[in-house]
C-alpha positions in Angstrom: -1.2 43.0 6.1 -2.9 46.3 6.6 -2.0 49.5 4.8 -1.9 53.0 6.2 -4.1 55.7 4.7 -1.3 57.0 2.5 -0.4 53.6 1.1 -1.9 51.5 -1.7 -1.8 47.8 -1.8 -0.6 46.4 -5.1 0.6 43.1 -6.6 3.9 42.8 -8.4 6.0 40.1 -9.9 9.6 40.2 -8.8 12.5 38.1 -10.0 13.0 35.2 -7.5 16.8 35.8 -7.1 16.3 39.5 -6.5 13.7 38.8 -3.8 16.0 36.3 -2.2 18.7 39.0 -2.0 16.2 41.4 -0.5 15.3 38.8 2.1 18.9 38.4 3.0 19.1 42.1 3.9 15.7 42.7 5.5 12.5 41.0 6.7 10.5 44.1 5.6 9.9 43.6 1.9 7.4 46.5 1.8 10.0 49.0 3.0 12.7 47.6 0.7 10.4 47.9 -2.3 9.3 51.4 -1.3 12.9 52.5 -0.9 13.8 51.0 -4.2 11.0 52.9 -5.9 12.0 56.1 -4.2 15.6 55.6 -5.5 14.3 54.8 -9.0 12.2 57.9 -9.0 15.2 60.1 -7.9 17.3 58.5 -10.7 14.6 59.2 -13.3 14.4 62.9 -12.1 18.2 63.2 -12.3 18.2 61.7 -15.8 15.6 64.3 -16.8 17.6 67.1 -15.4 20.7 65.9 -17.3 18.7 65.6 -20.5 17.3 69.2 -20.1 20.8 70.5 -19.3 22.2 68.8 -22.4 19.4 70.1 -24.6 20.0 73.6 -23.2 23.7 73.3 -24.0 23.0 72.1 -27.5 20.7 75.0 -28.1 23.4 77.4 -26.8 26.1 75.8 -28.9 23.9 76.1 -32.1 23.0 79.7 -31.4 24.8 82.0 -33.8 23.4 85.2 -32.5 25.1 85.1 -29.1 21.9 86.0 -27.4 21.4 82.7 -25.6 23.0 82.7 -22.2 
């Protein structure tokens, strides 16, 4: 298996049952794993945005001066 210049080859351990499910959907494990990682990264970014928004809201709710908008 060759990799393109913008790819790295890595070794990972994946749950056998999960890998069997992947194989039922596609023969391209590399693409399935890459897409899964992209989705995971997007989810992490969304969680960080929510965390920041919640912290901002808490700061606003605690502000007694009325200056925080």
